[in-house]
C-alpha positions as CSV (number, residue, x, y, z in Angstrom):
1,M,30.5,8.9,24.4
2,D,30.8,6.8,27.6
3,R,31.4,3.0,27.2
4,N,30.3,2.4,30.8
5,A,27.0,4.3,30.3
6,I,26.2,2.0,27.4
7,I,27.1,-1.1,29.5
8,E,25.0,0.0,32.5
9,A,22.0,0.9,30.4
10,S,22.2,-2.4,28.5
11,K,22.1,-4.3,31.9
12,K,18.6,-2.9,32.4
13,H,17.5,-4.5,29.1
14,D,18.9,-8.0,29.0
15,I,18.8,-10.0,25.7
16,V,17.5,-13.5,25.8
17,P,20.5,-15.7,25.1
18,G,20.8,-18.6,22.7
19,K,18.6,-17.2,20.0
20,P,19.9,-16.2,16.6
21,Y,18.4,-12.8,15.7
22,K,18.3,-11.5,12.1
23,Y,17.1,-8.2,10.8
24,G,14.8,-8.6,7.8
25,T,12.2,-6.7,5.8
26,A,10.0,-6.5,9.0
27,G,13.0,-5.6,11.1
28,F,13.2,-7.9,14.2
29,R,9.8,-9.5,14.8
30,M,9.1,-12.3,17.3
31,A,7.4,-13.0,20.7
32,A,7.3,-9.7,22.6
33,D,9.0,-11.1,25.7
34,L,12.2,-11.7,23.6
35,L,12.4,-8.1,22.3
36,E,13.4,-5.8,25.1
37,G,17.2,-6.3,24.8
38,V,16.8,-6.4,21.0
39,T,15.1,-3.0,21.0
40,F,17.8,-1.4,23.2
41,R,20.4,-2.6,20.7
42,V,18.3,-1.2,17.7
43,G,18.5,2.1,19.6
44,L,22.3,1.9,19.6
45,L,22.3,1.3,15.9
46,S,19.9,4.2,15.3
47,A,22.3,6.4,17.3
48,L,25.1,5.4,14.8
49,R,22.9,5.8,11.8
50,T,21.7,9.3,12.6
51,R,25.3,10.5,13.1
52,K,26.5,8.7,9.9
53,L,23.8,10.7,8.0
54,G,24.9,14.1,9.4
55,G,22.4,14.3,12.3
56,Q,19.3,13.6,10.2
57,A,16.5,12.0,12.3
58,I,16.1,8.3,12.2
59,G,12.7,6.7,12.8
60,V,12.0,3.5,14.9
61,M,8.7,1.8,14.7
62,V,7.6,-0.8,17.3
63,T,5.0,-3.0,15.7
64,A,4.3,-6.6,14.7
65,S,1.8,-5.6,12.0
66,H,-0.6,-8.5,11.2
67,N,1.0,-10.9,13.7
68,P,-0.9,-12.1,16.8
69,A,-1.1,-9.8,19.9
70,K,1.6,-11.7,21.8
71,D,4.2,-10.7,19.2
72,N,6.0,-7.4,18.6
73,G,8.7,-6.1,16.4
74,V,11.1,-3.2,15.9
75,K,12.3,-1.7,12.7
76,I,14.3,1.4,11.6
77,V,13.1,4.0,9.1
78,D,15.6,6.1,7.1
79,P,15.4,9.9,6.9
80,M,13.2,10.1,3.8
81,G,10.7,7.7,5.3
82,D,12.1,4.7,3.4
83,M,13.3,1.4,4.9
84,L,16.8,1.0,6.4
85,E,19.6,0.8,3.8
86,Q,20.2,-2.9,3.2
87,E,23.9,-2.8,4.1
88,W,23.0,-1.7,7.6
89,E,20.7,-4.7,8.2
90,V,24.0,-6.7,8.7
91,F,25.2,-4.2,11.3
92,A,21.9,-4.4,13.1
93,T,22.2,-8.2,13.1
94,D,25.8,-8.0,14.4
95,L,24.9,-5.7,17.3
96,V,21.8,-7.6,18.4
97,N,23.7,-10.9,18.5
98,C,26.5,-9.7,20.8
99,S,27.0,-12.2,23.7
100,S,27.4,-9.8,26.6
101,H,27.0,-6.1,27.6
102,E,30.7,-5.6,27.3
103,V,31.0,-7.2,23.9
104,L,28.0,-5.0,22.8
105,A,29.8,-1.8,23.9
106,D,33.0,-2.9,22.1
107,T,31.1,-3.8,18.9
108,F,29.3,-0.4,19.0
109,F,32.6,1.5,19.1
110,K,34.2,-0.8,16.5
111,L,31.2,-0.1,14.2
112,A,31.6,3.6,14.7
113,D,35.3,3.4,13.7
114,Q,34.6,1.1,10.7
115,L,31.8,3.5,9.5
116,K,33.8,6.6,10.3
117,V,31.0,7.9,12.5
118,D,31.8,11.1,14.6
119,L,30.4,10.1,18.0
120,S,30.8,13.7,19.3
121,S,28.3,14.9,16.8
122,S,24.6,15.2,17.5
123,G,21.9,12.7,16.5
124,K,18.1,12.4,16.7
125,V,15.7,9.4,16.9
126,I,11.9,9.6,16.7
127,A,9.7,6.6,17.6
128,G,6.2,5.3,17.4
129,R,4.4,2.2,18.4
130,D,1.2,0.3,17.7
131,T,-1.5,-0.5,20.3
132,R,0.2,-3.7,21.7
133,P,0.8,-3.2,25.5
134,S,4.3,-4.7,25.1
135,G,5.3,-1.6,23.1
136,I,5.5,0.5,26.3
137,T,8.4,-1.5,27.6
138,L,10.1,-1.6,24.3
139,V,10.1,2.1,23.6
140,Q,11.5,2.6,27.1
141,A,14.5,0.4,26.1
142,L,14.8,2.5,23.0
143,S,14.8,5.7,25.0
144,D,17.5,4.3,27.4
145,A,19.7,3.5,24.4
146,C,19.3,7.1,23.1
147,A,20.1,8.5,26.6
148,A,23.2,6.4,26.9
149,T,24.5,7.6,23.6
150,N,23.5,11.3,24.0
151,T,21.0,11.1,21.2
152,A,18.0,13.3,21.1
153,Y,14.8,11.3,21.3
154,V,11.2,12.1,20.6
155,D,8.4,9.6,21.3
156,Y,5.3,10.2,19.2
157,K,3.5,7.4,21.1
158,I,0.8,5.4,19.3
159,L,0.9,5.7,15.5
160,T,0.2,3.7,12.4
161,T,3.5,2.5,10.7
162,P,2.9,4.9,7.7
163,Q,2.4,7.8,10.1
164,L,5.8,7.2,11.6
165,H,7.3,7.0,8.1
166,Y,5.5,10.3,7.3
167,L,6.8,12.0,10.4
168,T,10.3,10.9,9.8
169,R,10.4,12.5,6.3
170,C,8.6,15.6,7.7
171,V,11.3,16.1,10.4
172,N,14.0,15.9,7.9
173,T,12.5,18.2,5.3
174,E,11.1,20.8,7.6
175,G,11.7,24.3,6.3
176,L,13.0,23.1,3.0
177,P,11.4,23.6,-0.5
178,S,10.9,19.8,-0.5
179,S,9.0,19.9,2.8
180,Y,6.7,16.9,3.0
181,G,4.2,18.3,5.4
182,E,3.6,19.5,9.0
183,T,5.6,17.5,11.5
184,S,2.7,16.3,13.6
185,E,0.0,13.7,13.5
186,A,-2.6,16.5,12.9
187,G,-0.5,17.5,9.9
188,Y,-0.8,14.0,8.5
189,Y,-4.6,14.2,8.7
190,K,-4.7,17.8,7.2
191,K,-2.5,16.7,4.3
192,L,-4.6,13.7,3.4
193,N,-7.9,15.6,3.8
194,S,-6.8,18.5,1.6
195,A,-5.4,16.2,-1.1
196,F,-8.5,14.0,-1.0
197,E,-10.9,16.9,-1.6
198,R,-8.7,18.3,-4.4
199,A,-8.3,14.8,-6.1
200,M,-12.1,14.3,-6.0
201,R,-12.5,17.5,-8.1
202,G,-16.3,17.8,-7.4
203,K,-17.0,14.1,-8.1
204,R,-19.2,12.3,-5.6
205,I,-18.6,8.9,-4.0
206,S,-21.6,6.5,-4.5
207,G,-22.5,4.3,-1.5
208,S,-20.7,3.7,1.7
209,V,-17.5,1.9,2.5
210,T,-17.1,-0.2,5.6
211,V,-13.6,-0.4,7.0
212,D,-12.4,-3.4,9.1
213,C,-9.5,-2.1,11.2
214,A,-8.3,-5.4,12.6
215,N,-8.8,-4.1,16.1
216,G,-5.5,-2.3,15.6
217,V,-4.1,1.2,15.5
218,G,-5.7,2.0,12.2
219,G,-9.2,2.2,13.9
220,P,-8.6,5.2,16.2
221,K,-6.4,6.9,13.6
222,L,-9.0,6.6,10.8
223,N,-11.6,7.9,13.2
224,E,-9.3,10.9,13.9
225,L,-9.1,11.6,10.1
226,L,-12.9,11.3,9.7
227,K,-13.4,14.0,12.3
228,I,-12.0,16.6,9.8
229,V,-13.4,15.1,6.6
230,D,-16.5,16.9,5.3
231,P,-18.8,14.4,3.6
232,S,-20.7,17.2,1.9
233,K,-17.7,17.9,-0.3
234,T,-17.1,14.4,-1.5
235,G,-20.0,12.2,-0.5
236,I,-17.8,9.9,1.5
237,D,-19.6,7.6,3.9
238,C,-17.1,5.6,5.9
239,K,-18.2,3.1,8.5
240,V,-15.4,1.9,10.9
241,V,-15.7,-1.6,12.4
242,N,-13.4,-3.8,14.4
243,D,-11.7,-0.8,16.0
244,D,-11.6,-2.0,19.6
245,V,-8.0,-1.4,20.9
246,L,-8.9,-1.9,24.6
247,K,-8.8,-5.7,24.3
248,P,-5.3,-6.5,23.1
249,E,-6.0,-10.2,22.7
250,I,-8.4,-9.5,19.8
251,L,-5.9,-7.6,17.6
252,N,-5.9,-9.3,14.1
253,L,-8.1,-12.1,15.5
254,D,-10.5,-13.3,12.7
255,C,-10.3,-9.9,11.0
256,G,-8.0,-7.6,9.2
257,A,-6.3,-7.6,5.8
258,D,-4.1,-10.7,6.4
259,F,-7.1,-12.8,7.5
260,V,-9.1,-11.8,4.4
261,K,-6.2,-12.5,2.0
262,T,-5.1,-15.8,3.5
263,R,-8.6,-17.2,4.2
264,Q,-10.1,-15.7,1.1
265,R,-13.3,-14.8,2.9
266,A,-14.7,-11.8,4.8
267,P,-14.3,-11.5,8.6
268,P,-17.2,-13.3,10.4
269,N,-18.1,-10.3,12.5
270,P,-19.7,-8.1,11.5
271,K,-20.8,-9.9,8.4
272,P,-20.9,-8.0,5.1
273,Q,-24.2,-7.8,3.3
274,P,-24.3,-8.7,-0.4
275,G,-23.4,-5.7,-2.6
276,D,-21.8,-3.7,0.3
277,R,-18.3,-2.2,-0.3
278,W,-15.8,-3.4,2.3
279,C,-12.1,-3.1,2.9
280,S,-9.7,-4.3,5.6
281,L,-6.6,-2.8,7.1
282,D,-3.9,-4.9,8.9
283,G,-2.8,-4.3,12.5
284,D,-0.5,-1.4,11.8
285,A,-2.5,0.0,8.8
286,D,0.0,-0.5,6.0
287,R,-1.9,-3.2,4.1
288,L,-5.3,-2.8,2.3
289,I,-7.6,-5.4,0.8
290,Y,-11.1,-4.6,-0.7
291,Y,-13.8,-7.2,-1.1
292,W,-17.6,-7.7,-1.5
293,V,-20.2,-10.3,-1.8
294,D,-21.7,-10.4,-5.3
295,P,-25.5,-9.8,-4.8
296,D,-26.3,-11.9,-7.9
297,T,-24.3,-15.0,-7.1
298,S,-23.6,-14.6,-3.3
299,S,-20.0,-15.4,-4.0
300,F,-17.1,-13.6,-2.2
301,F,-14.8,-11.5,-4.4
302,M,-11.5,-10.1,-3.2
303,F,-9.6,-7.1,-4.6
304,D,-6.0,-7.7,-3.4
305,G,-2.8,-5.8,-4.0
306,D,-2.8,-6.9,-7.7
307,R,-6.2,-5.5,-8.2
308,I,-5.4,-2.2,-6.5
309,A,-2.2,-1.8,-8.5
310,T,-4.1,-2.3,-11.8
311,L,-6.8,0.1,-10.8
312,A,-4.3,2.8,-9.9
313,A,-2.1,2.2,-13.0
314,S,-5.2,2.4,-15.2
315,F,-6.4,5.6,-13.8
316,I,-3.0,7.3,-13.7
317,A,-2.2,6.2,-17.2
318,D,-5.5,7.8,-18.4
319,L,-4.8,11.0,-16.6
320,F,-1.3,11.0,-18.0
321,R,-2.6,10.8,-21.6
322,A,-5.3,13.4,-20.9
323,A,-2.6,15.8,-19.5
324,G,-0.6,15.4,-22.7
325,L,2.4,13.9,-20.8
326,E,3.1,10.9,-23.1
327,G,6.8,10.9,-24.0
328,E,7.7,13.2,-21.1
329,L,7.6,10.8,-18.1
330,R,7.9,7.0,-17.7
331,I,5.1,5.1,-15.9
332,G,5.7,1.5,-14.8
333,V,4.3,-1.2,-12.5
334,V,6.3,-3.3,-10.1
335,Q,5.2,-6.8,-9.0
336,T,6.6,-9.9,-7.4
337,A,6.4,-13.5,-8.7
338,Y,3.3,-14.0,-6.5
339,A,1.3,-11.5,-8.7
340,N,-1.5,-13.2,-10.6
341,G,-0.4,-13.8,-14.2
342,A,-3.8,-12.4,-15.4
343,S,-3.0,-9.0,-13.8
344,T,0.5,-8.9,-15.4
345,K,-1.1,-9.6,-18.8
346,Y,-3.7,-6.9,-18.3
347,I,-1.1,-4.3,-17.4
348,E,1.2,-5.2,-20.4
349,K,-1.5,-5.8,-23.1
350,H,-4.5,-3.7,-22.1
351,L,-2.9,-0.8,-20.2
352,Q,0.3,-1.0,-22.4
353,L,2.6,-0.3,-19.4
354,P,5.9,-2.0,-18.6
355,V,6.0,-4.5,-15.7
356,V,9.1,-5.2,-13.6
357,C,9.3,-8.3,-11.4
358,T,11.4,-8.1,-8.2
359,P,12.1,-10.6,-5.4
360,T,9.6,-10.7,-2.6
361,G,9.9,-8.0,0.0
362,V,8.6,-4.4,-0.1
363,K,12.1,-2.9,-0.1
364,H,12.8,-4.5,-3.5
365,L,9.6,-3.2,-5.0
366,H,10.1,0.3,-3.6
367,H,13.6,0.4,-5.0
368,A,12.5,-0.7,-8.5
369,A,9.6,1.8,-8.5
370,C,12.0,4.6,-7.9
371,N,13.4,3.9,-11.4
372,F,10.2,5.3,-13.0
373,D,8.8,8.8,-12.9
374,I,5.6,7.3,-11.7
375,G,6.1,3.8,-10.2
376,V,3.1,1.8,-9.0
377,Y,4.0,-1.1,-6.7
378,F,1.8,-3.5,-4.6
379,E,2.4,-6.9,-3.2
380,A,-0.5,-9.3,-3.5
381,N,-1.0,-9.0,0.3
382,G,-2.2,-5.4,-0.1
383,H,1.0,-3.5,0.8
384,G,2.0,-0.9,-1.7
385,T,1.9,2.7,-2.9
386,V,2.5,4.9,-6.0
387,L,5.8,6.8,-6.1
388,F,5.9,10.2,-8.0
389,S,9.4,11.5,-8.7
390,P,10.2,15.2,-7.8
391,D,10.5,15.8,-11.6
392,A,7.0,14.4,-12.1
393,M,5.5,16.6,-9.4
394,Q,7.2,19.7,-10.7
395,L,6.0,19.0,-14.3
396,F,2.4,18.6,-13.1
397,A,2.7,22.1,-11.4
398,K,4.5,23.9,-14.2
399,K,3.1,22.5,-17.4
400,A,0.9,25.0,-19.1
401,P,-2.4,23.2,-19.9
402,Q,-3.7,23.5,-23.5
403,S,-7.4,22.8,-22.6
404,P,-9.7,22.6,-19.6
405,A,-9.4,18.8,-19.8
406,Q,-5.6,19.0,-19.6
407,K,-5.8,21.4,-16.6
408,D,-8.2,18.9,-14.8
409,A,-5.8,16.0,-15.4
410,L,-2.7,17.9,-14.3
411,E,-4.4,19.1,-11.1
412,T,-5.8,15.6,-10.3
413,L,-2.3,14.1,-10.8
414,Q,-0.8,16.7,-8.5
415,A,-3.5,16.0,-5.8
416,L,-2.9,12.2,-6.1
417,G,0.8,12.7,-5.5
418,E,-0.1,14.5,-2.3
419,L,-2.8,12.0,-1.3
420,I,-0.7,8.9,-1.8
421,N,1.9,8.3,0.9
422,Q,5.3,8.5,-0.9
423,T,7.3,6.9,1.9
424,V,5.6,3.5,2.3
425,G,2.4,1.5,1.8
426,D,-0.4,3.3,3.8
427,A,-3.8,1.6,4.0
428,I,-5.7,4.7,5.0
429,S,-4.1,6.8,2.2
430,D,-4.6,3.9,-0.3
431,M,-8.2,3.5,0.7
432,L,-8.9,7.2,-0.1
433,M,-7.1,6.7,-3.5
434,V,-9.3,3.8,-4.4
435,E,-12.4,5.8,-3.4
436,V,-11.2,8.7,-5.6
437,I,-10.6,6.4,-8.6
438,L,-14.0,4.6,-8.3
439,A,-15.8,8.0,-8.1
440,H,-13.9,9.4,-11.2
441,K,-14.6,6.2,-13.2
442,G,-18.2,6.0,-12.0
443,W,-17.5,2.4,-11.1
444,G,-19.0,0.0,-8.5
445,L,-17.1,-3.1,-7.4
446,K,-18.7,-5.2,-10.1
447,D,-17.1,-2.9,-12.8
448,W,-13.8,-3.2,-11.0
449,A,-14.1,-7.0,-10.8
450,M,-14.7,-7.3,-14.6
451,T,-11.5,-5.7,-15.7
452,Y,-9.8,-9.2,-15.9
453,Q,-10.3,-12.7,-14.6
454,D,-7.7,-14.0,-12.2
455,L,-6.1,-17.3,-13.0
456,P,-6.9,-20.0,-10.3
457,N,-3.9,-20.3,-8.1
458,R,-2.6,-22.3,-5.1
459,L,0.1,-21.7,-2.5
460,V,1.5,-24.7,-0.7
461,R,3.9,-24.9,2.2
462,V,6.4,-27.8,2.0
463,E,8.5,-28.8,5.0
464,V,12.1,-29.7,3.9
465,G,15.2,-31.0,5.5
466,D,17.2,-27.9,4.7
467,K,15.6,-24.8,3.2
468,D,19.0,-23.3,2.4
469,L,19.5,-25.9,-0.4
470,F,16.9,-23.9,-2.4
471,Q,18.4,-20.9,-4.1
472,T,16.6,-18.8,-6.7
473,T,17.3,-16.6,-9.7
474,D,15.1,-14.4,-12.1
475,A,13.4,-12.5,-9.2
476,E,12.7,-15.8,-7.4
477,R,10.8,-17.3,-10.3
478,K,13.4,-20.1,-11.0
479,L,15.5,-22.4,-8.8
480,S,19.2,-22.3,-9.5
481,H,19.8,-24.9,-6.8
482,P,19.4,-27.8,-6.2
483,A,20.6,-28.8,-9.7
484,G,17.9,-30.4,-11.8
485,A,14.9,-29.3,-9.7
486,Q,14.0,-26.4,-12.0
487,D,14.1,-28.7,-15.1
488,E,11.6,-31.1,-13.5
489,I,9.4,-28.2,-12.5
490,D,9.5,-26.8,-16.1
491,Q,8.6,-30.2,-17.5
492,T,5.7,-30.5,-15.1
493,V,4.4,-27.0,-15.9
494,K,4.3,-27.8,-19.7
495,K,1.5,-30.4,-19.0
496,Y,-1.0,-27.7,-18.0
497,T,-2.8,-24.8,-19.7
498,N,-1.7,-21.2,-19.1
499,A,0.3,-22.5,-16.2
500,R,3.3,-21.4,-14.2
501,S,4.8,-22.5,-10.9
502,F,7.8,-21.6,-8.8
503,A,9.3,-22.6,-5.4
504,R,11.3,-20.5,-3.0
505,A,12.6,-21.0,0.5
506,S,10.7,-19.4,3.4
507,G,12.5,-16.5,5.1
508,T,11.5,-17.6,8.6
509,E,10.7,-21.4,8.6
510,N,12.5,-24.5,7.5
511,A,10.1,-24.8,4.6
512,C,9.6,-23.9,1.0
513,R,6.6,-22.1,-0.6
514,V,5.2,-23.5,-3.8
515,Y,3.0,-21.2,-6.0
516,A,1.1,-22.5,-8.9
517,E,-1.5,-21.1,-11.3
518,A,-3.3,-22.6,-14.3
519,A,-6.4,-22.2,-16.4
520,T,-8.7,-24.2,-14.0
521,R,-8.9,-24.7,-10.2
522,S,-8.3,-28.4,-10.5
523,E,-5.2,-27.9,-12.7
524,A,-3.8,-25.3,-10.4
525,D,-4.2,-27.6,-7.4
526,D,-2.8,-30.6,-9.2
527,L,0.2,-28.6,-10.4
528,A,0.9,-27.2,-6.9
529,N,0.9,-30.7,-5.5
530,K,3.2,-32.1,-8.2
531,V,5.7,-29.3,-7.7
532,A,5.5,-29.8,-4.0
533,L,6.5,-33.4,-4.5
534,I,9.5,-32.3,-6.6
535,V,10.6,-29.9,-3.8
536,K,10.2,-32.6,-1.2
537,Q,12.3,-35.0,-3.2
538,Y,15.2,-32.5,-3.6
539,G,15.0,-31.0,-0.1
540,G,15.0,-34.1,2.0
541,G,11.3,-33.5,2.9
542,A,10.4,-33.8,6.5
């Protein structure tokens, strides 16, 4: 591999100096005009990663998800469609922060030595991007990094993030017994459609669902899927709105899953009618939020990630019992500290399933879900999926049913394992899962809403002098530092009914987030404000 080739290619894609870059859960994400040099350097790391893993293909997705149109991002996908191994986040950060083209090339070769990477071996990188115009320049930088390192490169052009994760696993399992599907965008649609029809098992969907696509990549991709879906087999009636990708400036603007979750209201245009079933995707189609306006009270009701997780866990646990699998496999639900306490209680007491709490960040939830044979994980923001272990999928296929009901349950579980994206949260796949479950249960949204009552909660942002003073333990539910802060929070929480509260440092801003919940709205608000004052007192509040 030629050092000068790397230096010359790097010169075409200068990095903006004087900025500290850090690889996180979302990869590198920032204003798009800062990202060209960053993306080139991510390409160099991908060239090392693919060779370290024996030439398996590495995916690179260019997206800024729910961020405004002016932003973009770049993140690496490992061979099985999962997120980049955490240890390599440090190497990504080191490469991107190199001060010159020459230092960059030297660091690249030092990393290769340190990691014992054979640079003469072959490697492969595949890429996708969302609909942001800035993505075109960024994938060119990625392509140039692959050319400079003699790494095979395939650009799948515009994709949802989950489609790129799907394709990455497909490329790496092609021709194997564990093949994940056809290595093409068309193969993704065929797999979803086939599994959807089988999971429905003759049931019919009642009423239509309107899907707000955030004017992002999910719109055209959902429309592609709907071209091959036969409504006569399932009754699905899917109306796609906010799917204009020709005006980049309206991406995620007053619409999409993040808007609905953070504003706790429906998008203003088009306006949902009372009783209609709606859901929203985010800009790269990996988050899903359902909602409706109650026709009796005219009040807005949101079904966020907690609600989707409890719906999925309830249905799968019922199938599990109907299939006679109790004692043979372990089912569990994974949440973060932000999950509403009422949902946790419902899962543990009513569904009688174990709940594991992890730090915030989908990589933590995904990892914990892998410890179950069937692991349901969703963040409250609507990002999540259900993981079925290879052992579970084999058992569904091989177990001899003792009755027609057992046969139905086993076949439905098998179809769900195919329908639900096993690599990452996938809003389109998750939406089909929700529609399947509601059809099987014969539920409308009112039935779903009545499963449990959320505890009122409040999230407050507190500016502090130094966010790094705030360190957490117990899956971010308690402060270990500054000393004494958690004791004060505990004493304050005791004064309220069914209450809990925690504080954690923001990952991106010099601020802390305070979450509080209690039996009433006024208590939750009051508790959040009291804990915010404690945080400000200990953090040199700005």
